[in-house]
N, C-alpha and C positions, 0 to 999 in steps of 0.2 A: 175922791181917789184921783191921783194925778194920771196924766196920759201915760207916763213911763211906767207907773205901777200897774195900770191896766194891761199894758203890754207884757209885763213880767208875769202877771197872773195868767194871761192868755197863753203865753208860751209854756208855762209849767203845766197848765191843764190841757194843752192841745191834744196829747195822745188820747186822753179820756173824752174830750169834747168830740173829737173826730170819730172815735169808735162808738160813742153813745149815739151820735147823730146817724152814722152809717148803720149802726145796729138797728135803729128805728126804720131805716130805709130797706135794709136787706134781711132783717130778722135775726141779726146776730145778738148774742147776749152781751150785757155790759161787762167789760173787763174789770177785774180787781186791780188795786194798786200794785199788788205783787207781780202782776203780769208784765211790769215794766222794770226789769232789774237794773237798768242804767239810769233810772230817774234820779237817784241820789247823786250820782256823778254829774248828771245834767245840771242839777241845782248847784253843785259845788263849782262847776265851771262858770255858771252865770254869776255866782257870788264873787268869785275871784276876779272876773272881768270888771265887775262893778267896783270892787274895793282895792284891787292891787295892780290893775293895768297901769302903764306908765303915765297915762293921762286920762281924764274923764272920758269914757267911751260914749259914742252916740248910740244909746241903747236901742232906739227905734231901728237904726240900721243893723245893729247886731242881731236883734230879734227877728227882723224880717229875713235876714240871711239864714237864721236857724229854721224859720218856717219853710223857706224854700228848700232847705236841705232835707227836711222831713218828707216833703212831696217828691223831691228829686230821687230819693232813695227807693221809690216804689217802681216806677217805669218812666219811659220817656214821654208818655202821653199825660200822666198825672201832673198837676201843677198847683202851686199856691198862687191865688189870684188877688190882685189889688182891687180896691173898691170899684174903680172905674170899669175893670174887666167884669166884675160881678154884676154891675148894673147893666152892662151890655147884654150879658147872658140872660139875666132875669127879665129884662124888658123884651127879650127876643128881638133885639135890634138887629136888623139885617145888616151884614157887612156892606161897605160901599161897593158899588157895582164894578169898579175898575180894579184890575189886578195885573200882575206881571207874569202869571203862569207858573209860579213856583209853589211847591209843597215842601215845607221844612219840618224837621224834628229837632229835638234837643240832643246835642252831643258835644258837651263843653260849650261851644258856640252853638249856632244853629246850622244844621247840616241839610243840604238840599237832598230831598228824596226823589221828587219827580219834577219834570219840566214839561209842561204841556206843549205839544207841537204847535207851531205857528204863533206862539205867544211872544211878547217882548223879550222875555228871558231866553227863550230858545233862539230867537234871531240874534241875540247878543252873544250866544255861545255858552251860556251857563249849562251845567250838566250835573247829573247825579253824582254825589260825593263831594261837591264843592262845599266849603264852609263859608257861611255869611258871618263876617266878624262885626260888621256895623250896618245899620239901616239908618240912612239920613244922619250919619254921624253918631248915632246912639249905639253904644256897645251892646252886643247880644249875649254877653257872658252870663248875665242873670235873667235873661228872657226865657219865658216858657214858649213852647211851640204855639200855644194859643195866642199869646201876645205877639209873637213874631209874625204869624200868618195874618193877624189883623193889621200890623204896621205896614205890611207889604201892600195892603189894599188901600184904595182911595178913589176919588172921583175919576172917571175916564178922562184922559188928557192931562191929568196931573203927573208930576215927576217924582221919582224916588231914586235915591242913590244907594247902592249896595256895595260894600267892600268885601271882596271875595278872596279866599285863600284856596289854592289848588296845589297840593303837594308841598310847597315851600312856604312856611308861615312868614318868612322874611320877605316875601315877594307878593304882597297883596295887590289886587287890581280893583279899581273902582269902576262900576258900571252905572251909567245914568239911564234909567229906564222910564219910559212913558207908559203909564197904566192904560189899559184898554178894557173894553167889555170882552165877553167871551170871544176869543179869536181862534182861527184855525179849525180844522175839521176834527171832531171827536172820533170819527170813524172814516177810514178810507181803505181802498183795496186796489191792488195792481197784480198783473200776471206774474207767475214764476215759471221757470223752465220745467218741462215735463208735465204740463197740464195742471199746474198748481196755482194757488192764489196767496198773496201776502195780504192779510187782513190786519190793518193797523188800528188798534184801539188806544187812542191817546188819553182819553178821559171817559170814566163811566158816567157820562152825563145822562140825564133822563131819557134822551132820545136814542141812546145806544142800543137798548134792547130791541126796539122796533127796527133800528138800522141793521143790526146783526141778522135779524130774521129775514129782512128783505134781501140782504147780500147773499145769504146762504140759500135762499130760495132761487136766486138767479144764477148762481155758480154752475149747477149741473146743466142748465140750459146752454151754457157756454162751453160745455164739455170739460169743465174743471173737475178733477177727481180727488184733490186733496187741498188742504189749506194750512198755512202757518199763521196763527193768531199772535201778533206781536204786542207784548205787554211791557216792553222795556221802558222804564221810567214812568209807568202809568200809576199814579198815586192819588188822584182825586176822584171824587164821585161818592155817592151814598152807598153804604154797605148793602142796603136793600137792592140797589140796582145791580150789584155784582151777583147777588143770589138770583135775581130775576133773569139775568143773562145766562146763568148756569142752567136754568130750567130748559133753555132751548136745546141743550146738548145732553142732558141726563134724563133718561126715560124712566128709570126706577132706582130706588135706593135713597140714601141720605145725601142731601145737598149741602147742609151746613149744620154745625153744632156750636151752640153758644153756651158757655159755662160760666156761672157765677160762683158764689159760695155754695159748697155742697149742702143740700142735694139739688141746687138750682141748676138745671140743665135743660136747654131747649133744643129740640131737633127740628129741622126743616126737611121734609121729605118731598121727593118728586110726586107729582099727581097726574091725573088724567090730562092728556094733551101735551105733557112735557116730553122732551126728547125728540122734537120734530127734526132736528138737524142730525143726520147720521154720517155725514162725510168725515173721513179720517182727518184728524187735526193734530198739530203739535203746538205747544205754547212756548213762545220765546220770552224768557223772563230775565230780570236783572236785579241788582241790589236796590233798584228804584221801583220795583213792583210792590205795591203796598195797598192796604185798605181793601176797597172793593175788588181790585184786581187780584189780590191774594186769595180772597174768599172764592172768587170765580175759579182761579187756578186750582185751589184745593179741592173744589167740587169735581172738576173734570178729571184730575189725576187720581183722586180717591175712588172714583167709579170706573177706572180703567178706560176713560173716554179720551184721554190725551196723554202725551208724554211731555214732561218739562225739559226744556233745553235752555242752557245759559248758566246763570249764576244763582246762588241762594237769594231768596227774596228778602224784603226789608224787615219783615216781622212786625208789622203795624196793623193789627186787626183786633180792635177792642172797642168797647162802648164806655163813654164817660158820662157822668152827671155832676151837677153842681151841688156841693154841700156847703151850706151857709155857716160861717164862723162869726164870733163877736167882732165888733168894730167894723162891720160891713165888709170884712174880708171873706174869702171863700176857698174851697178846695175843689179843684177839677179832678174828680176821682174816677179811675178805672174801676167799674163794678162788674164787668163781664168781658170775657175774651173769647175769640173763636178758636176752635180746635179743628184738627183734621177730621174728615167725615167718619172715621172709625172711632172718634172720641178719645184717642190715646194721647195725642201730642198737641200742645198749644201752638198756634201759628204766631200769636202775639209774643214779641220778644225773642222768637226763635226763627221764624221764617220757614220756608219750604226749600227742600234740597232738590236740585234738578236730577232727573234720571240720567241726563247726559250733560256733563259740564263743558261749557264753552266760555272762555274769558271775553267779556265785553270791553272793547278798547276804551281807554280814557285818554283824552287829548290834552296836551299842554295848551296854555293860553294862545300860543302863536302857531299851533300845529293845524294842518289841514286834515279833514277826515280822509280815511283810506278810500281808494278808488272802488273797492268792492266791499260788500257787507258779508263778511265771513260767518258771523253768527247766524244770520238768516240763511245762508247757503247750507250750513250744517243742519239747521232745523229742517229745511226742506229735504235734505238727504235722508234724515231719520224717518220722515213720513214715507218717502218713496221706498225706503228699504222695508218698512213694514208692509207696504202694499205688495211688494214682490214676494215677501215671505208668505203672506196670506194667499197669494195666487198659487203657491205650490201645494196647498192643501185643499 
């Protein structure tokens, strides 16, 4: 069997291959051929391309594009993987230690979700909502977020260039960034007017849970009565660390709900010793609040422990696993997603809506940041208003 023929057989059988494989993983039943009403049309399109296109088509390129399309139609986190990407995941190869502080997702090109404070990307002025059109001259149009995030990594001290679009696709800017090890503080705090604290969480690094505990134990001793936890552009970190951080603030009730194929539903509840932090807080969120930060935010707002101030969050809160395909290719497949704590609404692909909406400013390439942080001011005002209201009763 020729390489091209194997690709054709692979493509035509992909829906069944995927569902059978995933069915074995998730307990789903094998689908019948009739479950794919467009399969005949799919075969016709393939036949027409092979026989009637103006010139002999590069079928491997055509079929790889079709495979990507199958995965891209699922969600922004699922992806069709090339053999080298499969090998990296299978061998649990750790990504290189250096990065530029970006978290990207797929949205035609690659879209910047989060930028870690103090990182090379942050110092260069990149921000949530930027589109990365090229990485080291490689177009990102067909890149998955898995591949994009790996391309951005490398040895500390190595360089990477990113071509960025902000607002105007006809005016791309090229940034030359030097990769570093983890840089900048994942957690910091500074005072706010009226006896408050601005607690900035830039990354849900493993150290953040202990850091939050330490910060909030010290704040009352400094006569701090409220806090704004700033999650703007916070998109990296393990989901488990977002749940662990939420335990500090939620004394009882459900902290997280993970849902797979019905009836696969996992609840994480608060337990003894949880909820040690009782200080009134607000969460300042943006379109770049994602992953662990979204799960943390959902836990607090769902248990009436905090108010969300800012913009709708990114809607990236799911779990993926590798499904092997023939020819050493693979599918990076979302198999479970997180819901709000009442179990009614998915966070993944939908995000969280703020209780109090505030627009987060987006700067042009040559614009200076505003002199004052209005979103932070608004969030602090909301907490202080709640304190005054509570004092009346």
